C-alpha positions as CSV (number, residue, x, y, z in Angstrom):
1,V,-11.6,-27.9,-9.8
2,P,-15.1,-29.9,-9.7
3,N,-17.8,-28.3,-12.1
4,R,-20.1,-27.3,-9.3
5,Y,-17.3,-25.0,-7.6
6,F,-16.2,-23.9,-10.7
7,E,-18.0,-20.7,-10.9
8,M,-17.2,-19.7,-7.3
9,T,-13.5,-20.5,-7.9
10,L,-14.0,-18.1,-11.0
11,S,-15.2,-15.5,-9.2
12,L,-12.7,-15.8,-6.3
13,V,-9.7,-15.4,-8.3
14,H,-11.0,-12.7,-10.4
15,K,-11.9,-10.7,-7.5
16,I,-8.6,-11.5,-5.8
17,S,-6.8,-10.6,-8.6
18,H,-8.5,-6.8,-8.8
19,Q,-7.9,-6.5,-5.3
20,M,-3.7,-7.1,-5.7
21,G,-4.1,-5.1,-8.9
22,S,-5.7,-2.0,-7.1
23,Y,-3.5,-2.0,-4.1
24,I,-0.4,-2.5,-6.1
25,R,-1.5,0.7,-8.8
26,G,-2.8,2.5,-5.6
27,R,0.9,2.1,-4.3
28,L,2.8,3.0,-7.0
29,L,0.5,6.1,-7.8
30,D,1.0,7.0,-4.2
31,A,4.6,6.7,-4.1
32,L,5.1,8.5,-7.6
33,I,3.0,11.5,-6.0
34,V,4.8,11.8,-3.0
35,G,8.3,11.6,-4.9
36,I,7.4,14.4,-7.0
37,L,6.3,16.6,-3.9
38,S,9.7,15.9,-2.9
39,I,11.4,16.3,-5.5
40,I,9.6,19.7,-6.4
41,T,10.4,20.8,-2.9
42,L,13.8,19.6,-2.7
43,Y,14.5,22.1,-6.0
44,L,12.7,25.2,-4.5
45,L,15.1,24.8,-1.3
46,N,18.3,23.9,-3.8
47,I,19.2,20.5,-2.4
48,R,21.8,19.2,-5.1
49,Y,20.5,16.2,-6.8
50,A,16.8,16.9,-5.7
51,F,15.5,14.6,-8.4
52,L,17.8,11.6,-7.1
53,I,16.8,12.1,-3.5
54,G,13.2,13.0,-4.4
55,A,12.6,9.9,-6.1
56,L,14.2,7.8,-3.7
57,A,11.8,9.6,-1.2
58,G,9.3,8.1,-3.3
59,C,10.4,5.0,-3.9
60,A,11.2,4.5,-0.2
61,N,7.4,5.4,0.4
62,I,6.3,2.3,-0.6
63,I,6.8,0.8,2.6
64,P,4.1,2.3,5.2
65,H,5.3,4.1,8.0
66,F,9.3,3.4,7.5
67,G,10.0,4.4,4.1
68,P,9.5,8.3,4.7
69,I,12.1,8.0,7.1
70,V,14.3,6.7,4.9
71,G,13.5,9.1,2.0
72,A,14.2,12.0,4.1
73,I,17.7,11.0,5.4
74,P,19.4,11.5,2.3
75,A,18.1,15.2,1.5
76,I,19.1,15.9,5.5
77,V,22.6,14.8,4.8
78,M,22.9,16.4,1.9
79,A,21.7,20.0,3.8
80,L,24.1,19.3,6.2
81,M,27.0,19.2,3.6
82,E,26.2,21.7,1.6
83,T,25.5,24.4,4.1
84,G,26.5,23.2,7.8
85,S,23.5,24.9,8.6
86,F,20.9,23.2,10.8
87,V,18.1,25.4,9.8
88,S,18.3,24.1,6.5
89,V,17.8,20.6,8.4
90,L,14.8,22.1,10.3
91,V,13.4,23.1,7.2
92,I,14.0,19.7,5.1
93,T,12.2,18.2,8.1
94,I,9.5,20.1,8.3
95,S,8.8,20.0,4.4
96,F,9.2,16.2,4.6
97,V,7.0,16.3,7.7
98,A,4.1,18.5,5.4
99,I,4.4,16.2,2.8
100,Q,3.9,13.1,4.7
101,L,1.0,14.3,6.8
102,L,-0.6,15.1,3.0
103,D,0.0,11.6,2.0
104,Y,-0.9,10.3,5.1
105,L,-4.5,12.4,5.4
106,L,-5.5,13.2,2.0
107,I,-3.3,11.0,-0.6
108,S,-3.3,7.7,0.7
109,H,-6.6,7.7,1.7
110,M,-8.0,8.6,-2.0
111,V,-5.7,6.4,-3.6
112,I,-5.2,3.4,-1.7
113,L,-7.2,2.9,1.0
114,K,-10.7,3.7,-1.2
115,N,-9.1,0.6,-3.8
116,V,-8.7,-1.7,-1.1
117,H,-12.2,-0.9,0.6
118,M,-10.7,-1.3,4.1
119,H,-10.9,1.3,7.3
120,P,-7.6,3.2,7.9
121,I,-7.5,1.7,11.6
122,I,-7.4,-1.5,10.0
123,V,-5.0,-0.8,7.9
124,F,-2.9,0.5,10.4
125,I,-3.4,-2.7,12.7
126,V,-2.5,-5.1,10.1
127,I,0.7,-2.6,9.1
128,F,1.9,-3.2,12.4
129,V,1.1,-6.8,12.9
130,G,2.8,-7.4,9.3
131,G,6.0,-5.0,10.5
132,Y,5.8,-6.7,14.0
133,F,6.2,-10.4,12.2
134,M,8.4,-9.5,9.0
135,G,9.7,-6.0,9.3
136,A,9.8,-3.8,6.3
137,I,8.6,-6.6,3.6
138,G,5.9,-7.6,6.0
139,M,4.7,-3.8,6.4
140,F,4.1,-3.6,2.7
141,V,2.7,-6.9,2.1
142,A,0.2,-7.1,5.1
143,V,-2.6,-5.0,3.6
144,L,-1.9,-7.1,0.2
145,F,-2.7,-10.1,2.1
146,A,-5.8,-8.5,4.5
147,G,-7.2,-7.6,1.2
148,I,-7.1,-11.1,-0.3
149,L,-8.3,-12.8,3.1
150,K,-11.0,-9.8,3.2
151,V,-12.2,-10.8,-0.4
152,T,-11.6,-14.4,0.1
153,I,-14.0,-14.2,3.2
154,S,-16.3,-12.2,1.7
155,E,-16.6,-14.4,-1.8
156,L,-17.1,-17.6,0.1
157,A,-19.7,-16.4,2.6
158,W,-21.4,-15.2,-0.4
159,S,-21.3,-18.0,-2.3
160,F,-22.0,-20.7,0.3
161,K,-25.4,-18.9,1.0
162,H,-26.1,-18.3,-3.0
163,Y,-24.9,-21.4,-4.5
164,R,-25.5,-25.4,-3.9
165,I,-22.1,-26.2,-2.7
166,F,-23.1,-28.3,0.4
167,E,-26.2,-30.1,-1.2
168,R,-25.2,-33.9,-2.2
169,A,-25.1,-34.3,-5.7
170,P,-28.2,-36.2,-7.3
171,H,-27.4,-40.1,-7.7
172,S,-27.6,-41.2,-11.6
173,A,-29.6,-44.2,-12.3
174,P,-27.7,-47.3,-12.4
175,H,-27.2,-48.9,-15.8
């Protein structure tokens, strides 16, 4: 990197790294919280393999909007196999919906969106577009890429305003 762009580049790389780390830590913490809530709920409902199914639900929660469904399906199947009652399926479904509402309304906003510094509507649109173009993987990485793009644009705008990037370098005297 040329010397006149070094400080701007270093700042940009640092802020992108911070943004990526914050997002990934936020997603993992959110998944951990949802996994713990799912384990506790399934244990209280006497579902066999509550720890395993709850851990799967937490891991699946990393994928926004799609993961919670993947996390609830094994619990519903296990309840049907054990009891054969649709009442237990209804109770598990209501429990998972309550956990996801708690996650969407409270946990994810506190953990992820505060770290990424993006409005929830922008996050929803970005996740929808990422899912449309790249499926489940796109839903996961869309917010990360949008955060990187936001940091890059804001840092470049600040740098162009405060550094003398487009000024011509002074000519050196002839020897």
